[in-house]
PyMOL Python script that loads the backbone (N, CA, C, O; Angstrom):
from pymol import cmd

cmd.read_pdbstr("""\
ATOM      1  N   MET A   1     118.635  89.755 106.829  1.00  0.00           N
ATOM      2  CA  MET A   1     117.216  89.984 106.993  1.00  0.00           C
ATOM      3  C   MET A   1     116.866  89.721 108.457  1.00  0.00           C
ATOM      4  O   MET A   1     117.238  88.688 109.013  1.00  0.00           O
ATOM      5  N   LYS A   2     116.167  90.637 109.062  1.00  0.00           N
ATOM      6  CA  LYS A   2     115.817  90.544 110.473  1.00  0.00           C
ATOM      7  C   LYS A   2     114.868  89.375 110.727  1.00  0.00           C
ATOM      8  O   LYS A   2     113.892  89.178 110.003  1.00  0.00           O
ATOM      9  N   ASN A   3     115.176  88.603 111.775  1.00  0.00           N
ATOM     10  CA  ASN A   3     114.334  87.488 112.212  1.00  0.00           C
ATOM     11  C   ASN A   3     114.138  86.400 111.161  1.00  0.00           C
ATOM     12  O   ASN A   3     113.098  85.741 111.138  1.00  0.00           O
ATOM     13  N   PHE A   4     115.124  86.207 110.295  1.00  0.00           N
ATOM     14  CA  PHE A   4     115.001  85.153 109.299  1.00  0.00           C
ATOM     15  C   PHE A   4     114.938  83.815 110.022  1.00  0.00           C
ATOM     16  O   PHE A   4     115.720  83.574 110.942  1.00  0.00           O
ATOM     17  N   PRO A   5     114.017  82.938 109.619  1.00  0.00           N
ATOM     18  CA  PRO A   5     113.861  81.665 110.330  1.00  0.00           C
ATOM     19  C   PRO A   5     115.045  80.722 110.100  1.00  0.00           C
ATOM     20  O   PRO A   5     115.723  80.790 109.075  1.00  0.00           O
ATOM     21  N   ASN A   6     115.270  79.861 111.057  1.00  0.00           N
ATOM     22  CA  ASN A   6     116.302  78.840 110.937  1.00  0.00           C
ATOM     23  C   ASN A   6     115.685  77.657 110.189  1.00  0.00           C
ATOM     24  O   ASN A   6     114.932  76.873 110.766  1.00  0.00           O
ATOM     25  N   ILE A   7     116.007  77.539 108.909  1.00  0.00           N
ATOM     26  CA  ILE A   7     115.447  76.467 108.086  1.00  0.00           C
ATOM     27  C   ILE A   7     116.565  75.564 107.589  1.00  0.00           C
ATOM     28  O   ILE A   7     117.730  75.962 107.553  1.00  0.00           O
ATOM     29  N   ASN A   8     116.202  74.349 107.207  1.00  0.00           N
ATOM     30  CA  ASN A   8     117.228  73.413 106.745  1.00  0.00           C
ATOM     31  C   ASN A   8     117.463  73.539 105.242  1.00  0.00           C
ATOM     32  O   ASN A   8     116.818  74.340 104.564  1.00  0.00           O
ATOM     33  N   GLU A   9     118.379  72.751 104.744  1.00  0.00           N
ATOM     34  CA  GLU A   9     118.830  72.797 103.344  1.00  0.00           C
ATOM     35  C   GLU A   9     117.699  72.661 102.324  1.00  0.00           C
ATOM     36  O   GLU A   9     117.741  73.284 101.263  1.00  0.00           O
ATOM     37  N   ASN A  10     116.695  71.851 102.641  1.00  0.00           N
ATOM     38  CA  ASN A  10     115.611  71.591 101.688  1.00  0.00           C
ATOM     39  C   ASN A  10     114.417  72.514 101.836  1.00  0.00           C
ATOM     40  O   ASN A  10     113.492  72.462 101.026  1.00  0.00           O
ATOM     41  N   GLN A  11     114.422  73.351 102.849  1.00  0.00           N
ATOM     42  CA  GLN A  11     113.280  74.228 103.090  1.00  0.00           C
ATOM     43  C   GLN A  11     113.465  75.586 102.429  1.00  0.00           C
ATOM     44  O   GLN A  11     114.575  76.003 102.097  1.00  0.00           O
ATOM     45  N   TYR A  12     112.322  76.265 102.251  1.00  0.00           N
ATOM     46  CA  TYR A  12     112.305  77.586 101.628  1.00  0.00           C
ATOM     47  C   TYR A  12     111.359  78.482 102.410  1.00  0.00           C
ATOM     48  O   TYR A  12     110.337  78.028 102.924  1.00  0.00           O
ATOM     49  N   ALA A  13     111.706  79.749 102.493  1.00  0.00           N
ATOM     50  CA  ALA A  13     110.871  80.741 103.169  1.00  0.00           C
ATOM     51  C   ALA A  13     110.277  81.658 102.107  1.00  0.00           C
ATOM     52  O   ALA A  13     110.982  82.139 101.220  1.00  0.00           O
ATOM     53  N   VAL A  14     108.975  81.893 102.209  1.00  0.00           N
ATOM     54  CA  VAL A  14     108.281  82.778 101.274  1.00  0.00           C
ATOM     55  C   VAL A  14     107.834  84.022 102.026  1.00  0.00           C
ATOM     56  O   VAL A  14     107.254  83.945 103.109  1.00  0.00           O
ATOM     57  N   VAL A  15     108.118  85.171 101.421  1.00  0.00           N
ATOM     58  CA  VAL A  15     107.677  86.457 101.939  1.00  0.00           C
ATOM     59  C   VAL A  15     106.744  87.058 100.902  1.00  0.00           C
ATOM     60  O   VAL A  15     106.999  86.981  99.700  1.00  0.00           O
ATOM     61  N   MET A  16     105.656  87.658 101.380  1.00  0.00           N
ATOM     62  CA  MET A  16     104.692  88.295 100.489  1.00  0.00           C
ATOM     63  C   MET A  16     104.790  89.815 100.642  1.00  0.00           C
ATOM     64  O   MET A  16     105.110  90.328 101.714  1.00  0.00           O
ATOM     65  N   ALA A  17     104.509  90.513  99.555  1.00  0.00           N
ATOM     66  CA  ALA A  17     104.510  91.971  99.586  1.00  0.00           C
ATOM     67  C   ALA A  17     103.329  92.492  98.782  1.00  0.00           C
ATOM     68  O   ALA A  17     102.854  91.836  97.855  1.00  0.00           O
ATOM     69  N   ASP A  18     102.863  93.676  99.148  1.00  0.00           N
ATOM     70  CA  ASP A  18     101.800  94.343  98.416  1.00  0.00           C
ATOM     71  C   ASP A  18     102.397  94.840  97.097  1.00  0.00           C
ATOM     72  O   ASP A  18     103.305  95.670  97.105  1.00  0.00           O
ATOM     73  N   GLY A  19     101.902  94.347  95.987  1.00  0.00           N
ATOM     74  CA  GLY A  19     102.442  94.707  94.681  1.00  0.00           C
ATOM     75  C   GLY A  19     102.268  96.173  94.318  1.00  0.00           C
ATOM     76  O   GLY A  19     102.995  96.682  93.466  1.00  0.00           O
ATOM     77  N   ARG A  20     101.325  96.860  94.943  1.00  0.00           N
ATOM     78  CA  ARG A  20     101.115  98.287  94.676  1.00  0.00           C
ATOM     79  C   ARG A  20     102.153  99.149  95.354  1.00  0.00           C
ATOM     80  O   ARG A  20     102.614 100.145  94.796  1.00  0.00           O
ATOM     81  N   THR A  21     102.525  98.754  96.584  1.00  0.00           N
ATOM     82  CA  THR A  21     103.376  99.609  97.410  1.00  0.00           C
ATOM     83  C   THR A  21     104.749  99.020  97.699  1.00  0.00           C
ATOM     84  O   THR A  21     105.691  99.750  98.010  1.00  0.00           O
ATOM     85  N   GLY A  22     104.862  97.696  97.598  1.00  0.00           N
ATOM     86  CA  GLY A  22     106.105  97.029  97.972  1.00  0.00           C
ATOM     87  C   GLY A  22     106.209  96.752  99.458  1.00  0.00           C
ATOM     88  O   GLY A  22     107.208  96.191  99.909  1.00  0.00           O
ATOM     89  N   ASN A  23     105.186  97.140 100.243  1.00  0.00           N
ATOM     90  CA  ASN A  23     105.221  96.887 101.684  1.00  0.00           C
ATOM     91  C   ASN A  23     105.132  95.397 101.969  1.00  0.00           C
ATOM     92  O   ASN A  23     104.333  94.686 101.360  1.00  0.00           O
ATOM     93  N   ILE A  24     105.953  94.932 102.893  1.00  0.00           N
ATOM     94  CA  ILE A  24     105.960  93.531 103.289  1.00  0.00           C
ATOM     95  C   ILE A  24     104.665  93.218 104.044  1.00  0.00           C
ATOM     96  O   ILE A  24     104.190  94.010 104.859  1.00  0.00           O
ATOM     97  N   LEU A  25     104.108  92.032 103.745  1.00  0.00           N
ATOM     98  CA  LEU A  25     102.889  91.577 104.406  1.00  0.00           C
ATOM     99  C   LEU A  25     103.230  90.479 105.400  1.00  0.00           C
ATOM    100  O   LEU A  25     104.180  89.723 105.201  1.00  0.00           O
ATOM    101  N   ASN A  26     102.446  90.395 106.475  1.00  0.00           N
ATOM    102  CA  ASN A  26     102.612  89.263 107.382  1.00  0.00           C
ATOM    103  C   ASN A  26     101.829  88.078 106.816  1.00  0.00           C
ATOM    104  O   ASN A  26     101.229  88.188 105.747  1.00  0.00           O
ATOM    105  N   ILE A  27     101.831  86.961 107.516  1.00  0.00           N
ATOM    106  CA  ILE A  27     101.212  85.749 106.961  1.00  0.00           C
ATOM    107  C   ILE A  27      99.694  85.826 106.874  1.00  0.00           C
ATOM    108  O   ILE A  27      99.072  84.974 106.241  1.00  0.00           O
ATOM    109  N   ILE A  28      99.080  86.844 107.507  1.00  0.00           N
ATOM    110  CA  ILE A  28      97.632  87.017 107.369  1.00  0.00           C
ATOM    111  C   ILE A  28      97.306  88.132 106.360  1.00  0.00           C
ATOM    112  O   ILE A  28      96.190  88.651 106.315  1.00  0.00           O
ATOM    113  N   LYS A  29      98.308  88.475 105.566  1.00  0.00           N
ATOM    114  CA  LYS A  29      98.188  89.403 104.437  1.00  0.00           C
ATOM    115  C   LYS A  29      97.819  90.826 104.836  1.00  0.00           C
ATOM    116  O   LYS A  29      97.076  91.512 104.132  1.00  0.00           O
ATOM    117  N   GLU A  30      98.351  91.258 105.979  1.00  0.00           N
ATOM    118  CA  GLU A  30      98.234  92.644 106.416  1.00  0.00           C
ATOM    119  C   GLU A  30      99.632  93.244 106.393  1.00  0.00           C
ATOM    120  O   GLU A  30     100.625  92.527 106.515  1.00  0.00           O
ATOM    121  N   TRP A  31      99.705  94.568 106.237  1.00  0.00           N
ATOM    122  CA  TRP A  31     101.012  95.200 106.285  1.00  0.00           C
ATOM    123  C   TRP A  31     101.696  94.826 107.585  1.00  0.00           C
ATOM    124  O   TRP A  31     101.073  94.851 108.646  1.00  0.00           O
ATOM    125  N   SER A  32     102.945  94.485 107.513  1.00  0.00           N
ATOM    126  CA  SER A  32     103.705  94.065 108.689  1.00  0.00           C
ATOM    127  C   SER A  32     104.247  95.295 109.403  1.00  0.00           C
ATOM    128  O   SER A  32     105.349  95.764 109.121  1.00  0.00           O
ATOM    129  N   LEU A  33     103.444  95.808 110.338  1.00  0.00           N
ATOM    130  CA  LEU A  33     103.813  97.030 111.057  1.00  0.00           C
ATOM    131  C   LEU A  33     104.464  96.737 112.403  1.00  0.00           C
ATOM    132  O   LEU A  33     105.041  97.631 113.021  1.00  0.00           O
ATOM    133  N   ASP A  34     104.375  95.499 112.859  1.00  0.00           N
ATOM    134  CA  ASP A  34     104.967  95.117 114.138  1.00  0.00           C
ATOM    135  C   ASP A  34     105.388  93.655 114.061  1.00  0.00           C
ATOM    136  O   ASP A  34     105.333  93.045 112.994  1.00  0.00           O
ATOM    137  N   ASN A  35     105.798  93.107 115.165  1.00  0.00           N
ATOM    138  CA  ASN A  35     106.267  91.720 115.186  1.00  0.00           C
ATOM    139  C   ASN A  35     105.217  90.752 115.714  1.00  0.00           C
ATOM    140  O   ASN A  35     105.567  89.660 116.161  1.00  0.00           O
ATOM    141  N   ASN A  36     103.940  91.121 115.674  1.00  0.00           N
ATOM    142  CA  ASN A  36     102.892  90.260 116.203  1.00  0.00           C
ATOM    143  C   ASN A  36     102.631  89.041 115.321  1.00  0.00           C
ATOM    144  O   ASN A  36     102.155  88.018 115.814  1.00  0.00           O
ATOM    145  N   HIS A  37     102.930  89.132 114.038  1.00  0.00           N
ATOM    146  CA  HIS A  37     102.740  88.009 113.120  1.00  0.00           C
ATOM    147  C   HIS A  37     103.995  87.854 112.270  1.00  0.00           C
ATOM    148  O   HIS A  37     104.630  88.839 111.891  1.00  0.00           O
ATOM    149  N   SER A  38     104.335  86.633 111.982  1.00  0.00           N
ATOM    150  CA  SER A  38     105.508  86.356 111.158  1.00  0.00           C
ATOM    151  C   SER A  38     105.274  86.801 109.717  1.00  0.00           C
ATOM    152  O   SER A  38     104.143  86.834 109.231  1.00  0.00           O
ATOM    153  N   ILE A  39     106.363  87.139 109.057  1.00  0.00           N
ATOM    154  CA  ILE A  39     106.276  87.461 107.625  1.00  0.00           C
ATOM    155  C   ILE A  39     106.707  86.268 106.770  1.00  0.00           C
ATOM    156  O   ILE A  39     106.615  86.318 105.544  1.00  0.00           O
ATOM    157  N   PHE A  40     107.179  85.193 107.414  1.00  0.00           N
ATOM    158  CA  PHE A  40     107.718  84.048 106.695  1.00  0.00           C
ATOM    159  C   PHE A  40     106.764  82.861 106.700  1.00  0.00           C
ATOM    160  O   PHE A  40     106.268  82.458 107.753  1.00  0.00           O
ATOM    161  N   SER A  41     106.510  82.305 105.522  1.00  0.00           N
ATOM    162  CA  SER A  41     105.826  81.022 105.389  1.00  0.00           C
ATOM    163  C   SER A  41     106.902  80.023 104.985  1.00  0.00           C
ATOM    164  O   SER A  41     107.644  80.258 104.031  1.00  0.00           O
ATOM    165  N   ILE A  42     106.988  78.910 105.707  1.00  0.00           N
ATOM    166  CA  ILE A  42     108.051  77.929 105.491  1.00  0.00           C
ATOM    167  C   ILE A  42     107.495  76.714 104.750  1.00  0.00           C
ATOM    168  O   ILE A  42     106.424  76.204 105.077  1.00  0.00           O
ATOM    169  N   PHE A  43     108.252  76.261 103.738  1.00  0.00           N
ATOM    170  CA  PHE A  43     107.845  75.106 102.935  1.00  0.00           C
ATOM    171  C   PHE A  43     108.993  74.111 102.866  1.00  0.00           C
ATOM    172  O   PHE A  43     110.162  74.493 102.913  1.00  0.00           O
ATOM    173  N   ASN A  44     108.652  72.833 102.754  1.00  0.00           N
ATOM    174  CA  ASN A  44     109.650  71.768 102.781  1.00  0.00           C
ATOM    175  C   ASN A  44     110.282  71.461 101.427  1.00  0.00           C
ATOM    176  O   ASN A  44     111.150  70.594 101.330  1.00  0.00           O
ATOM    177  N   SER A  45     109.850  72.167 100.379  1.00  0.00           N
ATOM    178  CA  SER A  45     110.469  72.007  99.059  1.00  0.00           C
ATOM    179  C   SER A  45     110.116  73.226  98.218  1.00  0.00           C
ATOM    180  O   SER A  45     109.179  73.959  98.535  1.00  0.00           O
ATOM    181  N   ILE A  46     110.863  73.433  97.158  1.00  0.00           N
ATOM    182  CA  ILE A  46     110.564  74.535  96.243  1.00  0.00           C
ATOM    183  C   ILE A  46     109.224  74.297  95.562  1.00  0.00           C
ATOM    184  O   ILE A  46     108.474  75.244  95.324  1.00  0.00           O
ATOM    185  N   ASP A  47     108.914  73.038  95.245  1.00  0.00           N
ATOM    186  CA  ASP A  47     107.629  72.727  94.611  1.00  0.00           C
ATOM    187  C   ASP A  47     106.458  73.051  95.528  1.00  0.00           C
ATOM    188  O   ASP A  47     105.434  73.562  95.076  1.00  0.00           O
ATOM    189  N   GLU A  48     106.607  72.759  96.804  1.00  0.00           N
ATOM    190  CA  GLU A  48     105.560  73.073  97.779  1.00  0.00           C
ATOM    191  C   GLU A  48     105.343  74.586  97.852  1.00  0.00           C
ATOM    192  O   GLU A  48     104.204  75.050  97.905  1.00  0.00           O
ATOM    193  N   ALA A  49     106.416  75.339  97.855  1.00  0.00           N
ATOM    194  CA  ALA A  49     106.314  76.804  97.888  1.00  0.00           C
ATOM    195  C   ALA A  49     105.638  77.333  96.621  1.00  0.00           C
ATOM    196  O   ALA A  49     104.767  78.200  96.697  1.00  0.00           O
ATOM    197  N   LEU A  50     106.033  76.817  95.468  1.00  0.00           N
ATOM    198  CA  LEU A  50     105.447  77.263  94.202  1.00  0.00           C
ATOM    199  C   LEU A  50     103.969  76.891  94.096  1.00  0.00           C
ATOM    200  O   LEU A  50     103.173  77.660  93.557  1.00  0.00           O
ATOM    201  N   ASN A  51     103.600  75.718  94.606  1.00  0.00           N
ATOM    202  CA  ASN A  51     102.184  75.324  94.609  1.00  0.00           C
ATOM    203  C   ASN A  51     101.365  76.246  95.488  1.00  0.00           C
ATOM    204  O   ASN A  51     100.260  76.642  95.118  1.00  0.00           O
ATOM    205  N   PHE A  52     101.900  76.592  96.656  1.00  0.00           N
ATOM    206  CA  PHE A  52     101.214  77.539  97.533  1.00  0.00           C
ATOM    207  C   PHE A  52     101.000  78.874  96.816  1.00  0.00           C
ATOM    208  O   PHE A  52      99.902  79.430  96.842  1.00  0.00           O
ATOM    209  N   ILE A  53     102.045  79.376  96.185  1.00  0.00           N
ATOM    210  CA  ILE A  53     101.964  80.672  95.509  1.00  0.00           C
ATOM    211  C   ILE A  53     100.943  80.622  94.383  1.00  0.00           C
ATOM    212  O   ILE A  53     100.140  81.543  94.237  1.00  0.00           O
ATOM    213  N   GLU A  54     100.963  79.572  93.596  1.00  0.00           N
ATOM    214  CA  GLU A  54     100.015  79.449  92.485  1.00  0.00           C
ATOM    215  C   GLU A  54      98.572  79.491  92.988  1.00  0.00           C
ATOM    216  O   GLU A  54      97.736  80.187  92.411  1.00  0.00           O
ATOM    217  N   LYS A  55      98.279  78.764  94.043  1.00  0.00           N
ATOM    218  CA  LYS A  55      96.922  78.752  94.598  1.00  0.00           C
ATOM    219  C   LYS A  55      96.576  80.091  95.236  1.00  0.00           C
ATOM    220  O   LYS A  55      95.478  80.612  95.044  1.00  0.00           O
ATOM    221  N   ASP A  56      97.516  80.645  95.995  1.00  0.00           N
ATOM    222  CA  ASP A  56      97.257  81.905  96.695  1.00  0.00           C
ATOM    223  C   ASP A  56      97.073  83.055  95.721  1.00  0.00           C
ATOM    224  O   ASP A  56      96.242  83.935  95.945  1.00  0.00           O
ATOM    225  N   GLN A  57      97.834  83.050  94.653  1.00  0.00           N
ATOM    226  CA  GLN A  57      97.787  84.139  93.683  1.00  0.00           C
ATOM    227  C   GLN A  57      96.454  84.188  92.936  1.00  0.00           C
ATOM    228  O   GLN A  57      96.054  85.250  92.459  1.00  0.00           O
ATOM    229  N   SER A  58      95.770  83.057  92.829  1.00  0.00           N
ATOM    230  CA  SER A  58      94.479  83.059  92.132  1.00  0.00           C
ATOM    231  C   SER A  58      93.439  83.880  92.884  1.00  0.00           C
ATOM    232  O   SER A  58      92.507  84.402  92.273  1.00  0.00           O
ATOM    233  N   ASP A  59      93.587  84.001  94.198  1.00  0.00           N
ATOM    234  CA  ASP A  59      92.674  84.814  95.008  1.00  0.00           C
ATOM    235  C   ASP A  59      93.255  86.168  95.373  1.00  0.00           C
ATOM    236  O   ASP A  59      92.523  87.056  95.811  1.00  0.00           O
ATOM    237  N   ASN A  60      94.526  86.337  95.205  1.00  0.00           N
ATOM    238  CA  ASN A  60      95.222  87.554  95.645  1.00  0.00           C
ATOM    239  C   ASN A  60      96.159  88.052  94.552  1.00  0.00           C
ATOM    240  O   ASN A  60      97.380  87.979  94.693  1.00  0.00           O
ATOM    241  N   ASP A  61      95.588  88.553  93.472  1.00  0.00           N
ATOM    242  CA  ASP A  61      96.397  88.932  92.310  1.00  0.00           C
ATOM    243  C   ASP A  61      97.244  90.178  92.524  1.00  0.00           C
ATOM    244  O   ASP A  61      98.016  90.553  91.641  1.00  0.00           O
ATOM    245  N   TRP A  62      97.117  90.819  93.662  1.00  0.00           N
ATOM    246  CA  TRP A  62      97.867  92.039  93.975  1.00  0.00           C
ATOM    247  C   TRP A  62      99.123  91.763  94.800  1.00  0.00           C
ATOM    248  O   TRP A  62      99.884  92.681  95.106  1.00  0.00           O
ATOM    249  N   ILE A  63      99.338  90.480  95.165  1.00  0.00           N
ATOM    250  CA  ILE A  63     100.475  90.125  96.007  1.00  0.00           C
ATOM    251  C   ILE A  63     101.638  89.622  95.150  1.00  0.00           C
ATOM    252  O   ILE A  63     101.447  88.872  94.193  1.00  0.00           O
ATOM    253  N   GLU A  64     102.849  90.056  95.519  1.00  0.00           N
ATOM    254  CA  GLU A  64     104.061  89.516  94.920  1.00  0.00           C
ATOM    255  C   GLU A  64     104.746  88.639  95.970  1.00  0.00           C
ATOM    256  O   GLU A  64     104.524  88.811  97.169  1.00  0.00           O
ATOM    257  N   TYR A  65     105.569  87.710  95.520  1.00  0.00           N
ATOM    258  CA  TYR A  65     106.158  86.703  96.394  1.00  0.00           C
ATOM    259  C   TYR A  65     107.661  86.629  96.163  1.00  0.00           C
ATOM    260  O   TYR A  65     108.142  86.733  95.034  1.00  0.00           O
ATOM    261  N   ILE A  66     108.389  86.446  97.262  1.00  0.00           N
ATOM    262  CA  ILE A  66     109.827  86.266  97.187  1.00  0.00           C
ATOM    263  C   ILE A  66     110.159  84.961  97.911  1.00  0.00           C
ATOM    264  O   ILE A  66     109.780  84.776  99.067  1.00  0.00           O
ATOM    265  N   ILE A  67     110.864  84.064  97.235  1.00  0.00           N
ATOM    266  CA  ILE A  67     111.251  82.790  97.822  1.00  0.00           C
ATOM    267  C   ILE A  67     112.738  82.862  98.169  1.00  0.00           C
ATOM    268  O   ILE A  67     113.572  83.220  97.337  1.00  0.00           O
ATOM    269  N   TYR A  68     113.053  82.507  99.438  1.00  0.00           N
ATOM    270  CA  TYR A  68     114.431  82.508  99.934  1.00  0.00           C
ATOM    271  C   TYR A  68     114.866  81.095 100.300  1.00  0.00           C
ATOM    272  O   TYR A  68     114.060  80.269 100.726  1.00  0.00           O
ATOM    273  N   ASP A  69     116.159  80.838 100.124  1.00  0.00           N
ATOM    274  CA  ASP A  69     116.708  79.571 100.609  1.00  0.00           C
ATOM    275  C   ASP A  69     117.265  79.767 102.021  1.00  0.00           C
ATOM    276  O   ASP A  69     117.137  80.852 102.589  1.00  0.00           O
ATOM    277  N   LYS A  70     117.877  78.735 102.587  1.00  0.00           N
ATOM    278  CA  LYS A  70     118.364  78.795 103.966  1.00  0.00           C
ATOM    279  C   LYS A  70     119.474  79.819 104.170  1.00  0.00           C
ATOM    280  O   LYS A  70     119.736  80.230 105.301  1.00  0.00           O
ATOM    281  N   ASN A  71     120.131  80.236 103.084  1.00  0.00           N
ATOM    282  CA  ASN A  71     121.203  81.233 103.151  1.00  0.00           C
ATOM    283  C   ASN A  71     120.702  82.654 102.973  1.00  0.00           C
ATOM    284  O   ASN A  71     121.491  83.589 102.833  1.00  0.00           O
ATOM    285  N   GLN A  72     119.379  82.812 102.979  1.00  0.00           N
ATOM    286  CA  GLN A  72     118.709  84.104 102.801  1.00  0.00           C
ATOM    287  C   GLN A  72     118.924  84.667 101.401  1.00  0.00           C
ATOM    288  O   GLN A  72     118.814  85.875 101.190  1.00  0.00           O
ATOM    289  N   SER A  73     119.231  83.794 100.446  1.00  0.00           N
ATOM    290  CA  SER A  73     119.383  84.211  99.054  1.00  0.00           C
ATOM    291  C   SER A  73     118.041  84.101  98.348  1.00  0.00           C
ATOM    292  O   SER A  73     117.278  83.165  98.588  1.00  0.00           O
ATOM    293  N   VAL A  74     117.758  85.056  97.482  1.00  0.00           N
ATOM    294  CA  VAL A  74     116.513  85.008  96.719  1.00  0.00           C
ATOM    295  C   VAL A  74     116.623  83.907  95.677  1.00  0.00           C
ATOM    296  O   VAL A  74     117.537  83.903  94.852  1.00  0.00           O
ATOM    297  N   VAL A  75     115.685  82.979  95.724  1.00  0.00           N
ATOM    298  CA  VAL A  75     115.627  81.888  94.765  1.00  0.00           C
ATOM    299  C   VAL A  75     114.741  82.276  93.594  1.00  0.00           C
ATOM    300  O   VAL A  75     115.035  81.963  92.441  1.00  0.00           O
ATOM    301  N   LYS A  76     113.641  82.969  93.916  1.00  0.00           N
ATOM    302  CA  LYS A  76     112.698  83.350  92.863  1.00  0.00           C
ATOM    303  C   LYS A  76     111.844  84.509  93.342  1.00  0.00           C
ATOM    304  O   LYS A  76     111.431  84.558  94.501  1.00  0.00           O
ATOM    305  N   TYR A  77     111.585  85.443  92.431  1.00  0.00           N
ATOM    306  CA  TYR A  77     110.659  86.550  92.664  1.00  0.00           C
ATOM    307  C   TYR A  77     109.481  86.345  91.727  1.00  0.00           C
ATOM    308  O   TYR A  77     109.671  86.102  90.536  1.00  0.00           O
ATOM    309  N   ILE A  78     108.261  86.441  92.257  1.00  0.00           N
ATOM    310  CA  ILE A  78     107.064  86.265  91.435  1.00  0.00           C
ATOM    311  C   ILE A  78     106.231  87.532  91.541  1.00  0.00           C
ATOM    312  O   ILE A  78     105.719  87.876  92.607  1.00  0.00           O
ATOM    313  N   GLU A  79     106.108  88.210  90.425  1.00  0.00           N
ATOM    314  CA  GLU A  79     105.389  89.478  90.358  1.00  0.00           C
ATOM    315  C   GLU A  79     103.885  89.277  90.544  1.00  0.00           C
ATOM    316  O   GLU A  79     103.340  88.232  90.190  1.00  0.00           O
ATOM    317  N   ALA A  80     103.223  90.292  91.105  1.00  0.00           N
ATOM    318  CA  ALA A  80     101.770  90.266  91.237  1.00  0.00           C
ATOM    319  C   ALA A  80     101.130  90.209  89.839  1.00  0.00           C
ATOM    320  O   ALA A  80     101.492  90.990  88.958  1.00  0.00           O
ATOM    321  N   THR A  81     100.196  89.302  89.644  1.00  0.00           N
ATOM    322  CA  THR A  81      99.606  89.121  88.317  1.00  0.00           C
ATOM    323  C   THR A  81      98.753  90.312  87.885  1.00  0.00           C
ATOM    324  O   THR A  81      98.551  90.533  86.692  1.00  0.00           O
ATOM    325  N   LYS A  82      98.259  91.070  88.846  1.00  0.00           N
ATOM    326  CA  LYS A  82      97.425  92.226  88.518  1.00  0.00           C
ATOM    327  C   LYS A  82      98.173  93.260  87.697  1.00  0.00           C
ATOM    328  O   LYS A  82      97.579  93.941  86.859  1.00  0.00           O
ATOM    329  N   TRP A  83      99.458  93.380  87.930  1.00  0.00           N
ATOM    330  CA  TRP A  83     100.260  94.381  87.213  1.00  0.00           C
ATOM    331  C   TRP A  83     101.243  93.723  86.263  1.00  0.00           C
ATOM    332  O   TRP A  83     102.150  94.380  85.754  1.00  0.00           O
ATOM    333  N   ASN A  84     101.076  92.461  86.026  1.00  0.00           N
ATOM    334  CA  ASN A  84     101.981  91.699  85.171  1.00  0.00           C
ATOM    335  C   ASN A  84     101.730  91.981  83.707  1.00  0.00           C
ATOM    336  O   ASN A  84     102.407  91.420  82.845  1.00  0.00           O
TER     337      ASN A  84
END
""", "prot")
cmd.dss("prot")
cmd.show_as("cartoon", "prot")
cmd.util.cbc("prot")
cmd.orient("prot")
């Protein structure tokens, strides 16, 4: 994955995507068309990442989330609740 952040063993990177189109979103929830904003939100534990997603999803039911570990492996995919 291009520009994947250097995170430690306990950290997780979350990427958001538009559930309608699958387009990757940057951290300000706009389509990521350039490198002006990061697409990765970094959390210090899986619980911290899941808490963020739970809160964020209540206001943004059209967003899907992908959680990665330090090896760039998908830990969890969370579907957009609008189409769930």
